[in-house]
Backbone as CSV, one residue per row, in Angstrom:
resi,resn,N_x,N_y,N_z,CA_x,CA_y,CA_z,C_x,C_y,C_z
1,MET,64.097,65.264,164.668,63.922,66.727,164.685,65.639,66.817,164.694
2,ASN,66.351,66.140,165.784,67.882,66.251,165.285,68.601,65.988,163.985
3,ARG,67.645,65.039,163.512,68.099,64.369,162.369,68.068,65.454,161.087
4,ALA,66.709,66.033,161.374,66.439,67.146,160.097,67.410,68.538,160.291
5,LYS,67.605,69.056,161.749,68.583,70.072,161.786,70.234,69.532,161.158
6,ASN,70.614,68.566,161.653,71.568,67.550,160.789,71.736,68.058,159.477
7,LYS,70.516,67.373,158.814,70.664,67.581,157.498,70.691,68.827,157.071
8,ILE,69.892,69.706,157.677,70.047,71.252,157.093,71.375,72.016,157.376
9,ARG,71.962,71.571,158.461,73.213,71.851,158.565,74.261,71.351,157.595
10,ASN,74.169,70.034,156.782,74.998,69.574,155.585,74.817,70.273,154.473
11,TYR,73.559,70.627,154.296,72.977,71.348,153.270,73.658,72.523,153.140
12,ILE,73.817,73.472,154.216,74.217,74.311,154.208,76.076,74.360,154.117
13,LEU,76.211,73.529,154.963,77.752,73.447,154.702,78.487,72.980,153.154
14,ILE,77.798,72.107,152.334,77.819,71.678,151.312,77.823,73.413,150.084
15,ILE,76.780,74.060,150.597,76.672,75.277,149.774,77.650,76.108,149.842
16,SER,78.068,76.403,151.198,79.235,77.165,151.563,80.582,76.659,150.842
17,VAL,80.663,75.309,151.171,81.722,74.770,150.323,82.096,75.010,148.691
18,LEU,80.818,74.801,148.215,80.833,75.219,146.663,81.117,76.420,146.336
19,PHE,80.593,77.718,147.093,80.505,78.748,147.326,81.986,79.144,147.088
20,ILE,83.054,78.709,148.447,84.109,79.147,148.508,85.150,78.645,147.419
21,TYR,84.844,77.247,146.783,85.598,76.668,145.942,85.475,77.546,144.385
22,SER,84.352,77.956,144.508,83.646,79.063,143.103,84.620,80.167,143.236
23,ILE,84.689,80.942,144.379,85.590,82.257,145.058,86.861,82.179,144.554
24,THR,87.304,80.500,145.109,88.960,80.285,145.047,89.612,80.250,143.598
25,CYS,88.277,79.479,142.747,88.746,79.222,141.260,88.500,80.176,140.554
26,LYS,88.114,81.227,140.738,87.609,82.798,140.151,89.181,83.535,140.920
27,ALA,89.581,83.375,141.953,90.826,84.253,142.306,91.936,83.547,141.558
28,GLN,92.022,81.969,141.400,93.484,81.458,140.806,93.108,82.039,139.417
29,ASP,91.975,82.046,138.779,92.138,82.165,137.257,92.140,83.540,136.997
30,GLY,91.324,84.296,137.858,91.524,85.570,137.722,91.566,86.589,136.174
31,PHE,91.231,85.815,135.468,91.628,86.453,134.287,89.791,86.736,133.444
32,VAL,89.806,87.911,132.630,88.868,87.971,131.705,89.776,88.089,130.440
33,LYS,88.764,87.428,129.266,89.285,87.072,128.123,88.526,88.026,127.296
34,ASN,88.985,89.340,126.407,88.127,89.871,125.396,88.504,89.606,123.803
35,SER,87.720,89.322,122.736,88.250,89.220,121.608,87.751,90.194,120.676
36,TYR,88.807,90.822,119.782,88.746,91.729,119.021,88.760,91.319,117.535
37,THR,88.396,91.665,116.514,89.034,91.422,115.232,88.901,92.645,114.200
38,PHE,90.147,92.743,113.682,90.187,93.845,113.027,90.726,93.431,111.268
39,ASP,90.172,94.299,110.016,90.556,94.233,108.956,91.642,95.224,108.495
40,VAL,93.118,94.878,107.807,93.926,95.666,107.708,94.000,95.603,106.282
41,ASN,94.555,97.054,105.954,94.157,97.716,104.830,95.825,97.511,104.005
42,PRO,96.144,96.763,103.321,97.589,96.717,103.008,98.176,97.721,102.254
43,ASN,97.417,98.703,101.642,98.142,99.940,101.087,98.054,100.964,101.312
44,SER,98.266,101.212,103.273,98.294,101.888,103.962,100.024,101.738,104.765
45,TYR,100.285,102.758,105.484,101.788,102.615,106.310,101.612,102.058,107.372
46,VAL,100.583,102.322,108.104,100.188,102.079,109.425,98.646,102.225,109.914
47,ASN,98.197,101.188,110.362,96.902,100.983,110.621,96.547,100.967,112.245
48,LYS,96.504,102.371,112.647,96.249,102.477,114.003,94.665,101.968,114.694
49,THR,94.764,100.893,115.403,93.264,100.215,115.870,92.735,100.943,116.955
50,SER,91.691,101.123,117.364,90.876,101.550,118.418,91.115,101.014,119.951
51,LEU,92.125,99.758,119.691,92.032,98.806,120.609,93.403,99.307,121.704
52,LYS,93.060,99.784,122.872,93.847,100.365,124.271,94.067,98.977,124.772
53,ILE,95.551,98.616,124.986,95.932,97.359,125.761,96.769,98.296,126.918
54,ASN,96.473,97.623,128.131,97.146,97.984,129.381,98.288,97.509,129.424
55,GLU,99.292,97.987,130.312,100.427,97.520,130.654,100.221,96.147,131.578
56,GLY,100.887,94.704,131.259,100.554,93.745,132.207,100.087,92.926,131.529
57,GLU,98.958,93.495,130.531,98.004,92.497,129.982,98.557,91.534,128.992
58,GLN,98.107,90.478,128.889,98.747,89.533,127.994,97.836,89.300,126.477
59,VAL,98.586,89.493,125.612,98.127,89.642,124.127,98.154,88.443,123.331
60,HIS,97.315,87.879,122.706,97.458,86.935,121.542,97.030,87.317,120.227
61,ILE,97.701,87.431,118.951,97.093,87.862,117.636,97.555,86.604,116.529
62,THR,96.011,86.531,116.077,96.408,85.653,114.768,95.769,86.204,113.612
63,ALA,96.100,85.782,112.601,96.144,86.684,111.145,96.023,85.782,110.296
64,SER,94.989,85.881,109.031,94.309,85.151,108.329,94.436,85.823,106.934
65,GLY,94.394,85.727,105.763,94.217,86.274,104.386,94.978,86.096,103.460
66,LYS,95.182,86.800,102.771,95.959,86.933,101.444,96.003,88.144,101.070
67,ILE,97.546,88.930,100.199,97.734,90.312,99.774,98.318,90.252,98.447
68,VAL,98.258,90.965,97.491,99.157,91.055,96.425,100.126,92.179,96.686
69,LEU,101.517,92.343,96.719,102.263,93.213,97.257,102.788,93.735,95.886
70,ARG,102.322,95.233,95.220,103.004,96.019,94.580,102.310,95.134,93.075
71,GLY,101.343,94.209,93.026,100.726,93.750,91.416,101.809,92.753,91.026
72,VAL,102.840,92.259,91.796,103.899,91.341,90.848,104.066,90.493,91.834
73,THR,104.047,90.360,92.690,104.541,89.496,93.582,103.533,87.790,93.740
74,GLY,102.657,88.297,93.504,101.991,87.023,93.550,101.095,86.929,94.987
75,SER,100.451,86.330,95.797,100.105,86.143,97.042,100.831,86.089,97.970
76,ALA,100.482,86.730,98.946,101.384,86.570,100.203,100.444,86.694,101.524
77,THR,101.198,85.629,102.418,100.232,85.579,103.929,100.816,86.509,104.932
78,PRO,100.127,86.372,105.779,100.681,87.424,107.218,102.477,86.794,107.154
79,GLU,102.605,85.772,106.929,104.325,85.328,107.314,105.281,86.128,106.331
80,GLY,104.668,86.785,105.038,105.347,87.615,104.198,105.998,86.435,103.436
81,ILE,106.855,87.142,102.651,107.582,86.150,101.722,109.526,86.601,101.449
82,ASP,110.132,85.938,101.021,111.372,86.203,100.805,111.815,86.977,99.781
83,GLY,113.251,87.525,100.073,113.669,88.732,99.178,113.319,90.088,99.229
84,PHE,113.370,90.723,98.310,112.885,91.980,98.318,113.605,92.994,99.556
85,LYS,114.292,92.615,99.936,114.954,93.394,101.185,114.900,94.892,100.978
86,ASN,115.390,95.302,100.042,115.040,96.951,99.898,113.742,97.812,99.810
87,CYS,112.738,96.456,99.665,111.162,96.972,99.652,110.511,96.753,101.085
88,ARG,111.537,96.659,102.034,110.922,96.153,103.205,110.898,97.701,104.191
89,MET,109.689,98.051,104.936,109.815,98.935,105.759,110.724,98.744,107.188
90,ASP,110.561,97.322,107.782,111.436,96.920,108.550,112.625,95.491,108.015
91,PRO,113.987,95.773,107.691,114.604,94.795,106.913,114.818,93.584,107.832
92,VAL,114.388,93.461,109.012,114.326,92.363,109.856,113.647,91.301,109.618
93,PHE,112.434,91.596,109.053,111.131,90.733,108.926,111.260,90.425,107.359
94,PRO,110.388,89.358,107.237,109.980,89.203,105.747,109.206,90.091,104.840
95,PHE,109.411,90.521,103.486,108.649,91.467,102.829,107.369,91.250,102.749
96,GLY,106.306,92.319,103.447,105.268,91.683,103.178,104.563,91.149,104.544
97,ALA,105.222,90.992,105.440,105.141,90.007,106.665,103.855,91.049,107.277
98,LEU,103.013,90.863,108.452,102.203,91.745,109.322,102.803,92.085,110.597
99,LEU,103.003,93.105,110.795,104.154,93.510,112.153,102.810,94.104,112.956
100,TYR,103.210,94.097,114.331,102.287,94.720,115.186,103.111,95.701,116.333
101,LYS,102.678,96.659,116.825,103.039,96.928,118.216,102.254,97.414,118.765
102,ILE,102.551,97.803,120.236,102.009,98.418,121.165,102.582,99.795,121.427
103,GLY,101.441,100.554,121.664,102.068,101.900,122.000,103.602,102.501,120.964
104,ASP,104.246,102.947,122.038,105.735,103.201,121.122,106.537,102.199,121.256
105,ASP,106.672,101.030,121.517,106.941,99.272,121.219,107.740,99.487,120.268
106,ASP,108.577,98.661,119.597,109.411,98.124,118.591,108.259,97.178,117.770
107,TRP,108.480,97.306,116.608,107.531,96.631,115.739,107.980,94.808,115.852
108,ASN,106.900,94.026,115.672,107.183,92.354,116.036,106.416,91.783,115.143
109,ILE,106.501,90.858,114.570,105.980,90.325,113.536,104.838,89.277,114.250
110,VAL,103.539,89.370,113.455,102.558,88.510,114.106,102.707,87.000,114.021
111,ASP,103.047,86.280,115.290,102.948,85.105,115.713,102.251,84.550,116.052
112,PRO,101.198,83.065,115.279,100.249,82.593,116.060,100.645,81.741,117.494
113,GLU,101.666,81.192,117.484,102.190,80.404,118.246,102.604,81.164,119.750
114,ASP,102.915,82.641,119.928,103.201,83.197,120.848,102.124,84.265,121.649
115,SER,102.236,84.299,122.731,101.559,85.670,123.419,102.578,86.273,124.047
116,ILE,102.199,87.604,124.157,103.483,88.476,124.944,102.455,89.333,126.062
117,ILE,103.273,89.799,126.941,102.880,90.686,127.970,103.356,92.147,127.735
118,ALA,102.225,92.707,127.816,102.263,94.065,127.388,103.173,95.289,128.271
119,GLU,104.401,95.657,127.804,105.395,96.259,128.628,104.970,97.788,128.603
120,GLN,103.983,98.155,128.071,103.413,99.372,128.233,102.294,99.814,127.533
121,THR,101.293,100.873,128.213,100.053,101.049,127.780,99.806,101.880,126.326
122,GLY,99.022,101.642,125.367,99.313,102.179,124.172,98.047,101.455,123.369
123,TYR,97.958,101.717,122.183,96.839,101.243,121.188,97.840,100.156,120.606
124,LEU,96.906,99.480,119.856,97.727,98.617,119.076,97.483,99.018,117.538
125,LYS,99.029,98.881,116.838,98.881,99.245,115.577,99.736,97.928,114.544
126,LEU,98.623,97.986,113.246,99.196,96.867,112.602,100.066,97.680,111.275
127,MET,100.834,96.853,110.981,101.406,97.209,109.440,101.955,96.019,108.553
128,VAL,101.772,96.216,107.564,102.326,95.418,106.233,103.757,95.781,106.234
129,ASN,104.621,94.949,106.163,106.230,95.297,105.949,106.382,95.824,104.387
130,ASP,106.136,96.849,104.117,106.377,97.422,102.518,106.351,98.666,102.796
131,ASN,107.770,99.101,102.263,108.195,100.886,102.438,107.058,101.694,101.233
132,ASP,106.702,100.869,100.438,105.755,101.709,99.372,104.592,100.686,99.145
133,PRO,103.462,101.118,100.175,102.647,99.855,100.135,101.205,100.409,99.007
134,THR,101.215,101.316,98.369,99.957,102.120,98.110,99.385,101.158,97.005
135,THR,100.076,100.474,96.032,99.278,99.474,94.908,99.431,98.338,95.643
136,ASN,99.126,97.932,96.647,99.014,96.924,97.301,97.435,96.299,97.676
137,THR,97.096,95.410,97.351,95.651,94.834,97.231,95.453,93.384,97.925
138,GLY,94.143,93.407,98.538,93.835,92.351,99.057,93.580,92.779,100.639
139,ARG,93.543,91.521,101.530,93.226,92.173,102.894,93.678,90.636,103.935
140,PHE,93.993,91.279,105.199,94.518,90.506,106.122,93.388,90.734,107.276
141,THR,93.247,89.478,108.027,91.723,90.063,109.059,92.730,89.483,110.084
142,VAL,92.735,90.091,111.261,93.615,90.063,112.629,92.291,89.981,113.577
143,LYS,92.931,88.610,114.391,91.920,88.410,115.417,92.907,88.468,116.666
144,VAL,92.472,89.589,117.934,93.039,89.871,118.825,92.569,89.201,120.037
145,THR,93.250,88.888,121.171,92.749,88.293,122.380,93.650,88.778,123.197
146,VAL,92.585,89.463,124.044,93.455,90.364,125.360,92.953,89.434,126.962
147,GLN,93.965,89.375,127.641,93.468,88.754,128.721,94.262,89.605,129.878
148,SER,93.247,89.889,130.805,93.557,90.859,131.939,93.101,90.044,133.307
149,LEU,93.683,90.764,134.709,92.916,90.479,135.766,91.893,90.962,136.149
150,LYS,91.005,90.459,136.889,89.595,91.526,136.924,90.005,92.216,137.972
151,ALA,89.448,93.747,137.985,89.682,94.661,138.718,89.571,94.404,140.679
152,ASP,88.270,93.519,140.430,88.023,93.164,142.106,88.611,91.852,142.357
153,SER,89.412,91.246,141.735,90.096,89.867,142.135,91.006,89.678,142.986
154,GLY,91.652,91.038,143.464,92.590,91.006,144.753,93.774,90.736,144.635
155,GLN,94.123,90.392,143.040,95.566,89.842,142.786,96.097,91.239,141.825
156,LYS,97.701,91.123,142.153,98.394,92.353,141.683,98.853,91.121,140.166
157,ILE,98.880,92.218,139.038,99.659,91.669,138.058,101.375,91.764,137.686
158,VAL,101.310,89.979,137.922,102.951,90.240,137.567,103.128,89.675,136.234
159,LYS,104.219,90.527,136.076,104.734,90.339,134.782,105.651,89.564,134.531
160,LYS,105.620,88.833,133.405,106.573,87.861,132.684,108.102,88.263,133.102
161,THR,108.747,87.472,133.760,110.180,88.020,133.480,110.832,87.736,132.118
162,GLU,110.651,86.984,131.126,110.695,87.096,130.006,109.401,87.023,128.953
163,VAL,109.487,88.269,128.388,108.670,88.488,127.098,109.195,88.457,125.978
164,ILE,108.265,87.516,125.178,108.398,86.960,123.907,108.430,88.501,122.898
165,LYS,109.474,88.301,122.402,109.728,89.147,121.087,110.426,88.496,120.019
166,LYS,109.549,88.202,119.255,110.618,87.272,118.299,110.927,87.953,116.813
167,LYS,111.849,88.188,116.486,112.455,88.949,115.100,113.109,87.669,114.585
168,GLU,112.163,87.344,113.463,112.615,86.057,112.973,113.726,86.847,111.336
169,VAL,114.939,86.217,111.085,115.873,86.870,110.461,115.556,85.607,109.217
170,VAL,115.011,86.390,108.083,114.681,85.322,106.544,115.433,84.713,106.256
171,ASN,117.142,85.120,106.206,118.087,84.142,105.854,118.877,84.188,107.109
172,GLN,118.946,82.908,107.538,119.542,82.445,108.954,121.333,82.858,108.633
173,THR,121.378,82.813,107.338,123.261,83.053,106.816,123.523,84.328,106.876
174,GLU,122.543,85.201,107.022,122.770,86.741,106.743,122.272,87.461,108.136
175,PRO,122.928,87.346,109.262,122.013,88.059,110.770,121.650,89.445,110.262
176,LYS,121.112,89.986,111.400,120.952,91.360,111.026,122.225,92.187,111.494
177,LYS,122.363,93.231,110.795,123.474,93.902,110.874,123.370,94.823,112.166
178,VAL,124.286,94.798,113.177,124.385,96.087,114.171,124.629,96.796,114.298
179,THR,123.976,97.977,114.657,124.789,99.414,114.283,125.282,99.866,115.534
180,LYS,126.496,100.089,115.464,127.436,100.529,116.218,127.307,102.391,116.916
181,ASP,126.835,102.325,117.776,126.205,103.828,117.931,127.779,104.764,118.559
182,ILE,128.559,104.789,117.746,129.907,105.596,117.649,129.699,106.865,116.921
183,SER,129.985,108.006,117.476,129.968,109.059,116.761,131.125,109.503,116.293
184,PRO,131.346,109.901,114.914,132.347,110.148,114.165,132.880,111.664,114.633
185,ASP,133.917,111.759,114.188,134.647,112.931,114.873,134.161,114.003,113.916
186,LEU,133.069,114.711,114.368,132.656,115.591,113.878,132.689,117.023,114.701
187,PRO,132.561,118.308,114.193,132.716,119.390,115.265,131.720,119.770,115.632
188,SER,131.900,120.733,116.741,130.815,120.808,117.712,129.411,121.990,116.618
189,GLY,128.284,121.337,117.017,127.744,122.338,116.092,126.827,121.091,114.730
190,THR,127.194,119.934,115.163,126.713,119.278,113.940,126.104,117.761,114.799
191,LEU,125.475,117.014,114.274,124.729,116.084,115.002,125.100,114.763,113.908
192,THR,124.879,113.331,114.776,125.287,112.411,113.857,123.524,111.974,113.822
193,LEU,123.153,111.164,112.941,121.649,110.524,112.633,121.017,109.698,114.290
194,SER,121.909,108.958,114.684,121.823,108.763,116.096,121.485,109.510,116.818
195,GLU,122.083,110.617,116.989,121.753,111.742,117.574,120.059,112.464,117.610
196,LEU,120.082,112.674,116.026,119.062,113.262,115.647,117.741,112.424,115.898
197,GLN,117.812,111.258,115.766,116.926,110.218,116.305,116.243,110.193,117.758
198,LYS,117.689,110.292,118.804,117.553,110.493,119.986,116.641,111.998,120.197
199,ILE,117.246,113.144,119.851,116.283,114.542,120.009,115.160,114.244,119.483
200,SER,114.720,113.607,118.320,113.443,113.301,117.996,112.403,112.646,118.992
201,SER,113.188,111.484,119.717,111.963,110.817,120.756,112.003,111.532,122.140
202,ASP,113.117,112.349,122.801,113.295,112.859,123.714,112.311,113.522,123.984
203,ASN,111.796,114.192,125.228,111.127,115.236,125.554,112.265,116.511,125.660
204,LEU,111.491,117.661,126.053,112.058,118.912,125.564,113.624,119.119,126.264
205,ASN,113.085,118.303,127.709,114.105,118.771,128.921,115.537,117.975,128.499
206,ASN,115.082,116.659,127.923,116.219,115.593,127.860,117.053,116.114,126.488
207,ALA,116.162,116.524,125.434,116.947,117.198,124.261,117.775,118.226,124.281
208,LYS,117.449,119.074,125.497,118.153,120.420,125.750,119.404,120.017,126.405
209,GLY,119.490,118.625,127.189,120.820,118.557,127.791,122.009,117.936,126.649
210,LEU,121.308,117.107,125.795,121.962,116.787,124.930,122.525,117.991,123.833
211,LEU,121.600,118.723,123.408,122.181,119.544,122.381,123.097,120.903,123.077
212,THR,122.572,121.010,124.219,123.795,122.110,124.766,125.352,121.709,124.935
213,SER,125.226,120.100,125.416,126.410,119.401,125.150,127.160,119.361,123.875
214,LYS,126.314,119.655,123.164,126.510,120.059,121.477,127.068,121.192,121.281
215,GLN,126.983,122.223,122.057,127.264,123.593,122.175,126.346,124.275,121.349
216,PHE,125.126,123.961,121.246,123.793,124.669,120.866,123.506,125.544,121.894
217,HIS,122.999,126.659,121.324,122.661,127.903,122.150,121.179,127.734,121.957
218,PHE,120.760,128.107,123.334,119.178,127.899,123.331,118.652,129.178,122.973
219,ASP,117.265,129.139,121.995,116.906,130.714,121.507,115.927,130.858,122.352
220,ASP,115.731,132.268,123.217,114.693,132.848,123.793,113.519,132.752,123.258
221,ALA,113.324,132.656,121.749,111.747,132.535,121.386,111.479,131.496,121.278
222,SER,111.664,130.364,122.040,111.340,128.944,122.193,110.043,129.479,123.244
223,ASN,109.177,127.802,122.969,108.044,128.733,124.159,107.715,127.173,124.514
224,ASP,106.816,126.225,125.306,106.253,125.362,125.939,106.268,124.387,125.165
225,HIS,105.916,124.334,124.092,106.012,123.178,122.645,106.964,123.182,121.991
226,MET,107.651,124.301,121.668,108.750,124.001,120.498,110.034,125.192,120.920
227,ASN,111.348,124.360,120.987,112.529,124.833,121.291,113.136,124.950,120.334
228,LYS,113.782,126.067,120.409,114.717,125.966,118.796,116.433,126.806,119.669
229,TYR,117.301,126.199,118.881,118.685,125.983,119.323,119.300,126.702,117.840
230,ASN,120.611,127.372,118.337,121.038,127.822,117.128,122.813,127.396,117.454
231,PHE,123.532,127.451,116.551,125.384,127.376,116.603,125.775,128.200,115.948
232,ASN,126.548,129.114,115.707,127.728,129.577,114.783,128.897,129.710,114.858
233,ASN,129.667,129.470,114.172,131.212,129.684,113.963,131.876,129.944,113.115
234,ASN,132.939,130.279,112.467,133.338,130.846,111.147,132.826,129.271,110.274
235,ASN,133.442,128.279,110.641,133.000,126.949,109.706,131.770,126.421,109.642
236,VAL,130.979,126.626,110.613,129.265,125.707,110.617,128.543,126.702,111.258
237,THR,127.367,126.809,110.637,125.920,127.817,110.880,124.929,126.452,110.922
238,SER,124.481,126.446,112.067,123.354,124.986,112.263,122.646,125.742,113.428
239,SER,121.065,125.320,112.930,119.967,125.318,113.831,118.942,123.847,113.783
240,ILE,118.305,124.150,114.959,117.640,123.015,115.399,116.112,123.391,115.863
241,ILE,115.081,122.859,115.561,114.005,123.235,116.135,112.877,121.767,116.292
242,LYS,112.753,121.901,117.789,111.915,120.755,118.341,110.633,120.976,118.513
243,ASP,109.617,120.656,117.972,108.248,121.021,117.980,107.615,119.710,118.549
244,VAL,107.156,119.475,119.732,106.660,118.424,120.203,104.830,118.181,119.836
245,LYS,104.247,119.294,119.404,103.052,119.671,119.242,102.778,119.262,117.971
246,GLU,103.816,119.350,116.561,103.887,118.825,115.635,104.678,117.378,115.320
247,ASN,105.260,116.919,116.576,106.000,115.779,116.405,106.880,115.923,115.471
248,GLN,107.526,117.043,115.292,108.858,117.214,114.168,109.823,117.793,114.851
249,THR,110.911,117.342,114.452,112.450,117.956,115.067,112.998,118.582,113.310
250,THR,113.621,119.309,113.295,114.077,120.046,112.194,115.460,120.450,112.459
251,PHE,116.338,119.981,111.535,117.977,120.257,111.855,118.489,120.901,110.624
252,THR,118.863,122.160,110.520,119.784,122.543,109.428,120.979,123.111,109.485
253,THR,121.772,122.897,108.425,123.459,123.060,108.805,124.264,123.231,107.223
254,SER,125.116,124.002,107.753,125.618,124.597,106.413,127.027,123.515,106.548
255,SER,126.961,122.487,106.953,128.042,121.540,107.020,127.859,120.750,106.334
256,ARG,128.437,120.148,104.639,128.394,119.223,103.834,128.750,118.245,104.411
257,GLU,130.018,118.094,105.089,130.384,116.941,105.714,129.470,116.379,106.799
258,ASN,128.556,116.903,107.795,127.522,116.414,108.207,126.352,115.910,107.333
259,TYR,126.426,116.657,106.358,125.125,116.171,105.553,125.457,114.777,105.080
260,GLU,126.748,114.689,104.793,127.338,113.334,103.921,126.991,112.193,105.016
261,GLN,127.791,112.213,105.954,127.731,111.642,107.272,126.341,111.100,107.600
262,ILE,125.281,112.006,107.557,124.046,111.300,107.868,123.573,110.681,106.964
263,LYS,123.730,110.875,105.553,123.379,110.246,104.449,123.763,108.937,104.256
264,GLU,125.207,108.998,104.803,125.845,107.586,104.763,125.588,106.801,105.659
265,SER,124.608,107.043,106.627,124.476,106.065,108.066,122.982,105.516,107.810
266,LEU,121.969,106.342,106.704,120.933,105.560,106.511,121.073,104.210,106.241
267,ASP,121.326,103.770,105.480,121.407,102.064,105.622,121.647,101.160,107.117
268,GLU,122.628,102.007,107.564,123.140,101.248,109.071,121.639,101.118,109.940
269,TYR,120.994,102.313,109.663,119.642,102.644,110.799,118.425,102.075,109.958
270,GLY,118.167,101.178,109.129,117.436,100.705,108.190,116.753,101.349,107.304
271,TYR,117.240,102.832,107.136,116.219,103.457,106.184,116.183,103.129,104.280
272,THR,114.628,103.229,104.041,115.149,103.223,102.761,114.113,104.473,101.964
273,ARG,114.403,104.429,100.616,113.533,105.659,100.379,111.915,105.420,99.966
274,GLY,111.378,106.519,100.800,110.035,106.553,100.723,109.441,107.208,99.539
275,LYS,108.137,106.993,99.564,107.079,107.904,98.359,106.693,109.145,98.684
276,LEU,107.277,110.370,97.969,106.683,111.571,98.659,105.020,111.784,97.621
277,VAL,104.431,112.254,98.765,102.815,112.524,98.346,102.925,113.670,97.398
278,GLU,103.675,114.497,97.346,103.774,115.533,96.100,105.028,115.440,96.308
279,LYS,105.831,116.084,94.949,107.186,115.900,94.591,107.712,117.155,94.641
280,VAL,108.496,117.514,95.579,109.410,118.915,95.925,110.879,118.803,95.159
281,ALA,111.289,119.645,94.232,112.364,119.795,94.109,113.228,119.952,95.320
282,GLY,114.332,118.865,95.399,115.580,118.770,96.115,115.196,118.078,97.437
283,VAL,113.895,117.517,97.891,113.596,116.866,98.870,113.386,115.273,98.337
284,THR,114.104,114.383,99.123,113.689,113.069,99.339,113.408,112.639,100.752
285,LYS,112.262,111.627,100.435,112.020,110.951,102.017,112.517,109.915,102.206
286,TYR,112.965,109.445,103.384,113.669,108.066,103.920,112.640,107.685,104.842
287,VAL,112.722,106.080,105.165,111.573,105.518,106.514,112.272,104.516,106.697
288,ASN,112.665,104.354,108.223,112.558,103.252,108.636,111.259,102.676,109.612
289,SER,111.195,101.499,110.420,109.983,100.995,111.149,109.949,102.066,112.242
290,LYS,110.718,103.089,112.665,110.344,104.063,113.789,110.417,105.635,113.393
291,TYR,111.255,106.057,112.133,110.989,107.489,111.739,110.886,107.555,110.505
292,SER,110.128,108.730,109.923,110.445,109.253,108.623,111.315,110.480,108.597
293,LEU,111.871,110.355,107.436,113.218,111.451,107.449,113.164,112.248,106.144
294,PHE,112.899,113.550,106.217,112.854,114.247,104.915,114.403,115.085,104.504
295,ILE,114.688,115.101,103.480,115.997,115.717,103.519,116.243,116.674,102.312
296,LEU,116.620,117.853,102.404,116.443,118.761,101.629,117.923,119.154,101.504
297,ALA,118.204,119.776,100.335,119.583,120.255,99.802,119.268,121.748,99.137
298,LEU,119.631,122.824,99.606,119.386,123.962,98.935,120.249,124.913,98.892
299,LYS,120.223,125.614,97.691,121.340,126.403,97.531,121.192,127.658,97.466
300,LEU,121.513,128.956,98.438,121.050,130.096,98.450,121.861,130.843,98.676
301,ASN,122.297,131.947,97.600,123.330,132.870,97.325,124.891,132.151,97.410
302,ASN,124.630,131.249,96.666,125.998,130.336,96.246,126.820,129.324,97.434
303,LYS,125.724,129.335,98.251,125.784,128.440,99.553,124.697,127.461,99.633
304,TYR,124.944,126.183,100.068,124.282,125.209,100.377,123.978,125.146,101.771
305,GLN,122.674,124.857,102.346,121.914,124.412,103.228,121.479,123.191,103.264
306,TYR,121.490,122.351,104.414,120.802,121.207,104.387,120.258,120.826,105.525
307,SER,119.112,120.407,105.236,117.576,120.502,106.326,117.314,118.951,106.421
308,PHE,116.895,118.448,107.895,116.744,117.461,107.982,115.218,117.246,109.352
309,ALA,114.601,116.763,108.187,113.120,116.928,109.018,112.601,115.953,109.558
310,ILE,112.761,115.062,110.482,112.578,113.790,111.197,111.523,113.893,112.387
311,LYS,110.494,112.538,112.074,109.525,112.361,112.688,109.228,111.435,113.228
312,LYS,108.845,110.846,114.380,108.761,109.286,114.594,107.354,109.041,114.783
313,LEU,107.590,107.702,114.109,105.798,107.223,113.785,105.403,106.743,114.748
C-alpha cells in the first residue's frame, strides 16, 4: 500500500516538475511570432500596408523579386543599383532599393541580416527608392516577421539600447552630406526651409511658438484645425496657413530673397524634382524622403508673390 502511494506521489511530482518547466520556458521565451507577406508595387511612391506594429516589437524584413526601373536600367533587386543619384527619393540609399519605415520614423533599407526594435507604434510603409516611379515594372515580395511578448506572460518589454538603423552609402568615398541647420541673416517675416519643415511637422501649439518668435501675428480667423498667421512691414508681406486636417502648410511671401534662399537649400535637404499629376503654369514640385513641396512664383499687379505648400509624407 505504501509502495503504491509513493508511486502515485512520484507521478504527481514528475507531472508538477514538467508543468513548472513548461511555464518557465514560456516565461523565458515569452514571444509570439507572426508572419506577413506583401507585394510591393514599384510604380507608386509609398505602399502603406495594413500591418500595424507596436512600439517595442521586434521586426525582421526580407524581400525578393526583381523590378525594371523606368524601363531602361535592366533588372534591379531589393538592394538597388549604383548611380542615378538624381533619381533617388532618398539620396542615402541606392537607386531602386526597397525602403521601409514604421509610422513617422525615418526610411531605412530592407536588410535581411538585421532585425529592429520598433521605436514607435505605426503602420509599416514600403517604398522603392525612385522619385519618379510611374513607369517601373515588376514586383518585390516582402516577408515581415513580428515578434512580441505575450500579453499574459507577466514580462515587460525591454527595448534594446542599440537600435539598428543601417543606412548604407553607395560610394564610400562620397559620404552623405550633413546639413548644418544654420539660419541665414534673413529679416523678420521670412522662413528658412528648415523652419518650414519644422512647422509642417509640429503640432499647432509648437508651430505657434516658432512663428510668433519670427514676429508673425496670429490671425483671429483661425480655428481648432487651421491656424493662420500674417506679417506685414514696408519691405516684406507674408502669411502662413497650417492646416492639420489637410496635413498641409502654405507659406506665401513677397520676399524674392527668401524665395531664392529656400530654393538654394533644396539640394542640401535631399529634394529632387517630382512629377506633377497635372501641369499647372508656374508650379514646380519637389520631394525628399519626408516631405513633398510645391513652389509657385506668381506675378500680380507687377509684383511677385512666392508660395510654398509643404506636406509631410
